[in-house]
N, C-alpha and C positions, 0 to 999 in steps of 0.2 A: 484514585489519585491521578493527577495529571502528570504527564511526562514533560521533561524539559523540551522546549519548543525551538525548532530552527526558525530563523527569520527567513523572509522571502528571498533575500539575496543568497543565503545558504542553500535553500531549496532549488533555486535556479541553477546555482553552480553545481549542485549534486546531479541535477538532471543532465546538464552539459557533460559532466564527467562520465556519467553512465552511458550517455549516447555515444561517447567517443572512446570508451574503454575497450579493452580486449574482450572478445566474446565470452571468454571464460569468467571474466570479472563482472559482466553486466548484470547478471541475475541478482547478486548480492547488493550491488549498488542501487538497482531499481527498487529492491525491497526496502533498503534504507530510505529511499525517496518516499515510498508509500508510507513508511512509518512517520516521517516528518509531515506528510500531507494529512495523515489521519489526525495528528495532533493539531494541525492548523484548522481542519474542519471542525474539530471539537471546540476549539476556541471561538471560531466564527459562530457556531451554534449557540454557545453560552452567551455570546454577545447579542444574540437575536438577529444576526445577519444571515438570514436564510438564502438570500441571493448569492452571496459570496460562498457560503457553505455548499450550495448546489453547484457552483462553478468548480470548486475544489474537488467535489465528489466526481464530477464529470471528467476532470483531469485525471483523477485516480483510475477511472475506467480505462483510459488510454495507457496508463502505466501498467495496469494489470496485464494487458495484452502483451506489453513488452517483456514483463516478467515471464509470462508463459512461453514466449518465443525464446528468451534467453535461457530458460531452464532446460530446454531441449539440447542445448549445446553442452559440451563437457564442462559444466560449471564448477568453478572452484568454490570452496567454503559452503558446500551444499547443506551440511548439517546446520551451520550457522544461519544460512538462508531460511531453512525450514523453521528453525526456532523463532527467528524474527518474524517470519510470515505468520506463524501461529499467534504471536503476540499482537500483530497488526489485526488479524482476523478477530481475535477475542475483543480487542479494544473497539473495533468498528462495530461489532455486534452489540456491545454495551451502549455505544452511542445510538444505535438504531432503536434500542428500547426506550430511550427518552426523547427521540427526535419528534419534531412537530410534523403534523400530517403532510404538508407540502413536500417535505424532504424524504418521507418514508419510502415511496416507490423507487426513487432513484437509488436510495441507500440499500434497499432490499436487493435490487439487481446487482449492485456493486458487491454486496456481501456474498451473493451466490458465486460471482467470479472469484472473489478472494478465497472462498472455501474450495473451489475447484483447483485453483493454483496450489493452495496449501496441501491438498490431498495428493496432487501430482508430485510435489516436492517430497512429501513424506514417502511416497512409493519409491521415488528415486533414491532416497537415503537408504532405504531398506534393500534395494536391489543391488547396491554396491557391495 
């Protein structure tokens, strides 16, 4: 079942907010952004717009790097971040299973990054 989707304006605003948030808040905000972008990519794939879906997935790659960097700081809401990241990773994995061939390689690389960040967050949750 599809998630409620953020519009592009809301996604841009969320990225702006995350980029300018206190370091402790950035991890969760970037994961919220990944969640919205995952749903956007799913919609684009359903519509058969592989060019736009590919662009969204490449943008997600950049956000995953920001999540990883932000998670190393004394992040707030770490448990919530890990739970949302788990959802994003699972949803993205489901999308990969039905993706058209041109999108699969980029999606597989992004999924590996998502899994890595989720594992790091989970380890951080249990280390506290």
